Structures are given as C-alpha cells and as structure tokens.
MARBAKOL-140603 format. One record per residue (C-alpha): residue number from 1; residue in one letter; x, y, z. Coordinates in nm, 3 decimals, decimal comma. Each point is the difference from the previous one (the first is absolute). Layout:
MARBAKOL-140603
+-----+------+---------+---------+---------+
! seq ! type !       x !       y !       z !
+-----+------+---------+---------+---------+
! NUM !    A !       X !       Y !       Z !
...
+-----+------+---------+---------+---------+
***
This chain:
MARBAKOL-140603
+-----+------+---------+---------+---------+
! seq ! type !       x !       y !       z !
+-----+------+---------+---------+---------+
!   1 !    M !   3,571 !   4,125 !  -7,881 !
!   2 !    T !   0,196 !  -0,155 !   0,292 !
!   3 !    G !   0,046 !  -0,351 !   0,006 !
!   4 !    S !  -0,110 !  -0,199 !   0,373 !
!   5 !    Q !   0,352 !  -0,001 !   0,095 !
!   6 !    G !  -0,015 !   0,398 !  -0,025 !
!   7 !    D !   0,292 !   0,219 !  -0,088 !
!   8 !    P !   0,276 !  -0,204 !  -0,140 !
!   9 !    A !   0,220 !   0,285 !   0,111 !
!  10 !    K !  -0,125 !  -0,063 !   0,327 !
!  11 !    L !   0,094 !  -0,359 !   0,041 !
!  12 !    P !   0,342 !  -0,016 !   0,100 !
!  13 !    A !  -0,112 !   0,259 !   0,275 !
!  14 !    K !  -0,262 !  -0,215 !   0,066 !
!  15 !    R !   0,227 !  -0,308 !   0,035 !
!  16 !    A !   0,249 !   0,178 !   0,244 !
!  17 !    R !  -0,259 !   0,096 !   0,216 !
!  18 !    R !  -0,122 !  -0,347 !   0,065 !
!  19 !    T !   0,347 !  -0,090 !   0,051 !
!  20 !    V !   0,059 !   0,231 !   0,253 !
!  21 !    L !  -0,303 !  -0,092 !   0,189 !
!  22 !    K !   0,098 !  -0,375 !  -0,001 !
!  23 !    A !   0,303 !   0,062 !   0,153 !
!  24 !    A !  -0,159 !   0,236 !   0,292 !
!  25 !    E !  -0,243 !  -0,273 !   0,073 !
!  26 !    A !   0,294 !  -0,271 !  -0,001 !
!  27 !    R !   0,179 !   0,207 !   0,235 !
!  28 !    T !  -0,299 !   0,048 !   0,242 !
!  29 !    N !  -0,082 !  -0,354 !   0,030 !
!  30 !    T !   0,384 !  -0,110 !   0,044 !
!  31 !    R !  -0,040 !   0,279 !   0,291 !
!  32 !    R !  -0,313 !  -0,139 !   0,130 !
!  33 !    G !   0,152 !  -0,360 !   0,004 !
!  34 !    L !   0,252 !   0,121 !   0,171 !
!  35 !    I !  -0,188 !   0,181 !   0,278 !
!  36 !    E !  -0,229 !  -0,290 !   0,031 !
!  37 !    Q !   0,302 !  -0,244 !   0,085 !
!  38 !    E !   0,122 !   0,242 !   0,234 !
!  39 !    I !  -0,347 !   0,007 !   0,196 !
!  40 !    Y !   0,028 !  -0,363 !  -0,038 !
!  41 !    V !   0,294 !  -0,084 !   0,149 !
!  42 !    H !  -0,043 !   0,255 !   0,287 !
!  43 !    A !  -0,386 !  -0,130 !   0,060 !
!  44 !    T !   0,209 !  -0,355 !   0,046 !
!  45 !    R !   0,242 !   0,145 !   0,238 !
!  46 !    L !  -0,230 !   0,195 !   0,219 !
!  47 !    F !  -0,247 !  -0,338 !   0,001 !
!  48 !    A !   0,295 !  -0,181 !   0,114 !
!  49 !    E !   0,092 !   0,219 !   0,269 !
!  50 !    R !  -0,320 !   0,087 !   0,123 !
!  51 !    G !  -0,271 !  -0,268 !  -0,118 !
!  52 !    F !  -0,252 !   0,019 !  -0,295 !
!  53 !    A !  -0,249 !   0,127 !   0,288 !
!  54 !    G !   0,270 !   0,260 !   0,143 !
!  55 !    T !   0,031 !   0,163 !  -0,321 !
!  56 !    N !  -0,208 !   0,261 !  -0,153 !
!  57 !    F !  -0,004 !   0,184 !  -0,285 !
!  58 !    Q !   0,167 !   0,312 !   0,123 !
!  59 !    D !   0,313 !  -0,213 !   0,106 !
!  60 !    I !   0,050 !  -0,093 !  -0,332 !
!  61 !    A !  -0,052 !   0,362 !  -0,158 !
!  62 !    D !   0,222 !   0,132 !   0,251 !
!  63 !    A !   0,274 !  -0,291 !  -0,100 !
!  64 !    V !  -0,011 !   0,081 !  -0,354 !
!  65 !    G !   0,010 !   0,364 !   0,035 !
!  66 !    L !  -0,370 !   0,058 !  -0,146 !
!  67 !    T !  -0,295 !   0,173 !   0,186 !
!  68 !    R !  -0,321 !  -0,235 !   0,055 !
!  69 !    P !  -0,214 !   0,164 !  -0,297 !
!  70 !    A !   0,307 !  -0,060 !  -0,233 !
!  71 !    L !   0,020 !  -0,354 !   0,094 !
!  72 !    Y !  -0,330 !  -0,064 !  -0,098 !
!  73 !    H !   0,110 !   0,072 !  -0,353 !
!  74 !    Y !   0,178 !  -0,326 !   0,045 !
!  75 !    V !  -0,151 !  -0,254 !   0,175 !
!  76 !    S !  -0,327 !   0,032 !   0,163 !
!  77 !    S !   0,044 !  -0,171 !   0,318 !
!  78 !    K !   0,265 !  -0,204 !   0,212 !
!  79 !    E !  -0,205 !  -0,283 !  -0,063 !
!  80 !    E !   0,090 !   0,036 !  -0,401 !
!  81 !    L !   0,356 !  -0,023 !   0,115 !
!  82 !    L !  -0,018 !  -0,298 !   0,192 !
!  83 !    A !  -0,212 !  -0,191 !  -0,296 !
!  84 !    K !   0,298 !   0,084 !  -0,189 !
!  85 !    L !   0,261 !  -0,157 !   0,235 !
!  86 !    V !  -0,268 !  -0,343 !   0,031 !
!  87 !    A !   0,023 !  -0,016 !  -0,412 !
!  88 !    E !   0,377 !   0,017 !   0,002 !
!  89 !    I !   0,096 !  -0,234 !   0,265 !
!  90 !    T !  -0,318 !  -0,256 !  -0,047 !
!  91 !    Q !  -0,153 !   0,042 !  -0,338 !
!  92 !    D !   0,284 !   0,065 !  -0,164 !
!  93 !    A !   0,200 !  -0,301 !   0,160 !
!  94 !    A !  -0,327 !  -0,204 !  -0,041 !
!  95 !    T !  -0,054 !   0,069 !  -0,392 !
!  96 !    D !   0,407 !  -0,107 !  -0,053 !
!  97 !    I !   0,036 !  -0,282 !   0,200 !
!  98 !    A !  -0,339 !  -0,169 !  -0,193 !
!  99 !    A !   0,138 !   0,080 !  -0,326 !
! 100 !    E !   0,350 !  -0,185 !   0,129 !
! 101 !    A !  -0,199 !  -0,306 !   0,110 !
! 102 !    E !  -0,206 !  -0,027 !  -0,344 !
! 103 !    R !   0,292 !  -0,015 !  -0,166 !
! 104 !    T !   0,040 !  -0,337 !  -0,234 !
! 105 !    D !   0,336 !   0,031 !  -0,093 !
! 106 !    T !   0,168 !  -0,072 !   0,317 !
! 107 !    G !  -0,049 !  -0,231 !   0,229 !
! 108 !    P !  -0,118 !   0,052 !   0,383 !
! 109 !    A !   0,321 !  -0,012 !   0,146 !
! 110 !    E !   0,092 !   0,293 !  -0,236 !
! 111 !    K !  -0,348 !   0,181 !   0,085 !
! 112 !    L !   0,071 !  -0,063 !   0,369 !
! 113 !    H !   0,361 !   0,138 !   0,010 !
! 114 !    S !  -0,098 !   0,320 !  -0,215 !
! 115 !    I !  -0,290 !   0,062 !   0,234 !
! 116 !    V !   0,200 !  -0,001 !   0,339 !
! 117 !    A !   0,280 !   0,163 !  -0,182 !
! 118 !    S !  -0,233 !   0,316 !  -0,146 !
! 119 !    T !  -0,198 !   0,007 !   0,334 !
! 120 !    A !   0,314 !   0,037 !   0,206 !
! 121 !    R !   0,124 !   0,262 !  -0,212 !
! 122 !    R !  -0,333 !   0,171 !  -0,005 !
! 123 !    Q !   0,041 !   0,036 !   0,380 !
! 124 !    G !   0,340 !   0,054 !   0,046 !
! 125 !    E !  -0,044 !   0,313 !  -0,275 !
! 126 !    H !  -0,352 !   0,110 !   0,174 !
! 127 !    A !   0,080 !  -0,124 !   0,373 !
! 128 !    D !  -0,165 !   0,334 !   0,190 !
! 129 !    R !  -0,303 !  -0,061 !  -0,244 !
! 130 !    F !  -0,032 !  -0,339 !   0,079 !
! 131 !    R !   0,050 !   0,035 !   0,366 !
! 132 !    L !  -0,265 !   0,299 !   0,022 !
! 133 !    L !  -0,223 !  -0,200 !  -0,178 !
! 134 !    V !   0,016 !  -0,306 !   0,257 !
! 135 !    R !  -0,023 !   0,262 !   0,263 !
! 136 !    S !  -0,291 !   0,149 !  -0,123 !
! 137 !    E !  -0,218 !  -0,273 !  -0,038 !
! 138 !    A !  -0,272 !   0,040 !   0,217 !
! 139 !    D !  -0,017 !   0,366 !  -0,069 !
! 140 !    L !  -0,051 !  -0,042 !  -0,353 !
! 141 !    P !  -0,355 !   0,116 !  -0,135 !
! 142 !    V !  -0,236 !  -0,276 !  -0,077 !
! 143 !    E !   0,030 !   0,069 !  -0,393 !
! 144 !    I !   0,369 !   0,025 !  -0,014 !
! 145 !    A !   0,040 !  -0,296 !   0,274 !
! 146 !    T !  -0,195 !  -0,261 !  -0,243 !
! 147 !    T !   0,241 !   0,115 !  -0,255 !
! 148 !    H !   0,265 !  -0,086 !   0,173 !
! 149 !    E !  -0,133 !  -0,358 !   0,132 !
! 150 !    A !  -0,110 !  -0,055 !  -0,365 !
! 151 !    G !   0,374 !   0,062 !  -0,080 !
! 152 !    R !   0,132 !  -0,225 !   0,260 !
! 153 !    R !  -0,227 !  -0,309 !  -0,093 !
! 154 !    S !   0,073 !   0,028 !  -0,374 !
! 155 !    V !   0,371 !   0,004 !   0,099 !
! 156 !    L !  -0,006 !  -0,291 !   0,212 !
! 157 !    K !  -0,236 !  -0,186 !  -0,220 !
! 158 !    S !   0,244 !   0,032 !  -0,299 !
! 159 !    I !   0,314 !  -0,099 !   0,203 !
! 160 !    A !  -0,207 !  -0,313 !   0,166 !
! 161 !    G !  -0,117 !  -0,099 !  -0,378 !
! 162 !    V !   0,403 !  -0,012 !  -0,107 !
! 163 !    I !   0,064 !  -0,174 !   0,295 !
! 164 !    E !  -0,320 !  -0,255 !  -0,101 !
! 165 !    E !   0,146 !  -0,051 !  -0,361 !
! 166 !    G !   0,353 !  -0,066 !   0,111 !
! 167 !    V !  -0,139 !  -0,284 !   0,240 !
! 168 !    H !  -0,192 !  -0,080 !  -0,308 !
! 169 !    S !   0,242 !  -0,092 !  -0,220 !
! 170 !    G !   0,267 !  -0,147 !   0,254 !
! 171 !    V !   0,205 !   0,301 !   0,017 !
! 172 !    F !  -0,067 !   0,086 !   0,386 !
! 173 !    R !  -0,069 !  -0,232 !   0,258 !
! 174 !    T !  -0,338 !  -0,051 !   0,131 !
! 175 !    V !  -0,096 !   0,318 !   0,228 !
! 176 !    D !  -0,308 !   0,175 !   0,078 !
! 177 !    P !   0,026 !   0,295 !  -0,301 !
! 178 !    R !  -0,174 !   0,273 !   0,215 !
! 179 !    V !   0,209 !  -0,072 !   0,286 !
! 180 !    A !   0,332 !  -0,038 !  -0,208 !
! 181 !    A !  -0,124 !   0,335 !  -0,184 !
! 182 !    L !  -0,038 !   0,167 !   0,345 !
! 183 !    G !   0,336 !  -0,074 !   0,093 !
! 184 !    A !   0,144 !   0,073 !  -0,305 !
! 185 !    L !  -0,185 !   0,346 !   0,001 !
! 186 !    G !   0,131 !   0,061 !   0,350 !
! 187 !    M !   0,355 !  -0,049 !  -0,076 !
! 188 !    A !   0,006 !   0,237 !  -0,287 !
! 189 !    N !  -0,223 !   0,281 !   0,178 !
! 190 !    W !   0,234 !  -0,008 !   0,348 !
! 191 !    V !   0,227 !   0,185 !  -0,220 !
! 192 !    A !  -0,136 !   0,321 !   0,057 !
! 193 !    W !   0,053 !  -0,013 !   0,370 !
! 194 !    W !   0,372 !  -0,073 !  -0,016 !
! 195 !    Y !   0,143 !   0,089 !  -0,305 !
! 196 !    R !   0,107 !   0,381 !  -0,029 !
! 197 !    P !   0,151 !   0,154 !  -0,344 !
! 198 !    G !   0,353 !   0,082 !  -0,013 !
! 199 !    G !   0,092 !  -0,258 !   0,288 !
! 200 !    R !   0,195 !  -0,278 !   0,005 !
! 201 !    D !  -0,224 !  -0,220 !  -0,207 !
! 202 !    D !  -0,029 !  -0,009 !  -0,375 !
! 203 !    L !  -0,394 !  -0,019 !  -0,030 !
! 204 !    V !   0,013 !  -0,196 !  -0,322 !
! 205 !    K !   0,234 !  -0,265 !   0,135 !
! 206 !    V !  -0,262 !   0,009 !   0,294 !
! 207 !    C !  -0,292 !  -0,090 !  -0,250 !
! 208 !    D !   0,178 !  -0,211 !  -0,212 !
! 209 !    E !   0,115 !  -0,220 !   0,307 !
! 210 !    L !  -0,381 !  -0,014 !   0,184 !
! 211 !    A !  -0,121 !  -0,098 !  -0,343 !
! 212 !    D !   0,243 !  -0,289 !  -0,002 !
! 213 !    M !  -0,063 !  -0,075 !   0,378 !
! 214 !    A !  -0,401 !  -0,030 !  -0,114 !
! 215 !    V !   0,049 !  -0,195 !  -0,293 !
! 216 !    A !   0,233 !  -0,229 !   0,149 !
! 217 !    G !  -0,193 !  -0,054 !   0,318 !
! 218 !    L !  -0,333 !  -0,137 !  -0,236 !
! 219 !    R !   0,291 !  -0,244 !  -0,166 !
! 220 !    G !   0,081 !  -0,185 !   0,314 !
! 221 !    R !   0,357 !  -0,111 !   0,064 !
! 222 !    D !   0,304 !   0,034 !  -0,245 !
! 223 !    D !  -0,034 !  -0,383 !  -0,086 !
! 224 !    G !  -0,391 !   0,038 !  -0,103 !
! 225 !    R !  -0,126 !  -0,149 !   0,343 !
! 226 !    A !  -0,237 !   0,177 !   0,232 !
! 227 !    P !   0,108 !   0,028 !   0,395 !
! 228 !    Q !  -0,088 !  -0,303 !   0,132 !
! 229 !    S !  -0,061 !   0,071 !   0,356 !
! 230 !    T !   0,037 !   0,332 !   0,197 !
! 231 !    A !   0,309 !  -0,032 !   0,059 !
! 232 !    E !   0,133 !   0,025 !  -0,356 !
! 233 !    A !  -0,270 !   0,258 !  -0,057 !
! 234 !    L !   0,157 !   0,245 !   0,253 !
! 235 !    S !   0,347 !  -0,097 !  -0,172 !
! 236 !    A !  -0,140 !   0,095 !  -0,314 !
! 237 !    V !  -0,147 !   0,318 !   0,208 !
! 238 !    R !   0,374 !   0,071 !   0,112 !
! 239 !    E !   0,130 !  -0,016 !  -0,331 !
! 240 !    D !  -0,190 !   0,240 !  -0,095 !
! 241 !    L !   0,042 !   0,271 !   0,265 !
! 242 !    D !   0,417 !  -0,078 !   0,006 !
! 243 !    R !  -0,082 !   0,109 !  -0,410 !
! 244 !    L !  -0,177 !   0,319 !   0,120 !
! 245 !    E !   0,216 !   0,075 !   0,275 !
! 246 !    R !   0,314 !  -0,026 !  -0,216 !
! 247 !    L !  -0,173 !   0,256 !  -0,254 !
! 248 !    L !  -0,086 !   0,258 !   0,289 !
+-----+------+---------+---------+---------+
***
C-alpha cells in the first residue's frame, strides 16, 4: 500500500516540477514588477507634461506600448498611479521623518540635521515627482488629497516637535516651532526646483550644507547669543546666504 507521500520513486520528479514552477513564478513576478515600474514612470512623466486631468488611460497605455485592456492587467486606473505617487512622496516621507523625530538616542540638533538632509536628498532625487504633486494639488481626487494633506501635516508636526524639544532643552533659541519648521521644510523642498542631476552641484554636499544652515539658524549666533536687533538678524541671514552662494 502506498503511503500519503505517493510512490517514493516519483518524489524527485515532483520536487523538480515544483522547483521549475517556483522559478517560473519568480520570473513572472519580476517581469510584472518591471512593467509596473515602467507604467509608473511613464504615467508620472505624462502627468507632469499634461497634468493629471489632461492625461487619460489610453495615453499611458500608448506610452508604455500596451493596449488599453493589457494595461488594466497591471493597474486599475490612473488614480491608482497617482495614489502611488502620493504614497511615495508624502506618506513615505512622513513615516521616515516621524521615526527620526521619535528617536531617543540623539538630540534635537542631530535629529533636525538628519531630517533636513534626508528631505533635501529626497527632493533632489525625485524632483520631477515632487513638482508634479505640487502642481496637481488642486486636481487631486478627494480621497488622495486627504491622504496627501494628512502626510503633510504629519511632516510639519514631526519637525515642529523636534524644534520645540530643542527650544525646551536650550539647544535652540526661542522661536515659534511651527514657523521654524515651515522654514526648514521650505529650504529642503526648494531643492526640487533648482537642483539638476549631473549638473555642477553635488547633492550630498548640498543636503549637508542646507542641514547645517537649518541647525545653525536655530542655534543663533556663533557666540551663542541670539540676534538683539533687526540689523543683527539681517546680518546673520546674509551670512547664511553667502555660505549658500559659495556652495552653489
């Protein structure tokens, strides 16, 4: 009588078939992943060129070289592609920044430096996607717009929390944490509008310099004394601008 495993003589053949099937499945998944990424890249480019509302599903299919029915095999709608863009640019950033802000093994200055540098790097590496998202904010479907706004609020809250921690601990001078957070975030986000890969600027150095400026601006003067007048404050700003100009 044959056991539950079948004829022992046939086991090697069954294992071989399973191995072949698993290898084929892995190749299929890899190919699908590559095609989905290609679809995403082309959709992002078309959204940037024509706007989200001005791009239809057939435009994306034509760009990728697929029929419209074949495209549905990979994505259900252009909204799905836009949702992925929002997740990549807004939600992932919010998650990473929140994790950095909650660290207990580093101080507020180190955390702010890391957040500003990583944000600037993200914007430099994905500038076209970030610019697209900014331009498309008014056209975002309600559900995606809600997710996007929640991510933005989370980022601002995390950075403001780090700055408030620094003020309370005496590391940073007294400032409005929200206003200071908006300033640091704006400095990092602006990289998406002027940085060009392969150009004269080294992205790593740019990110580090901007992070240095964000921290130094909150620490105050080199002698530890906050500006006592409008003239001193303007002088400090000019020094920062001079440093940035030398970098660029």
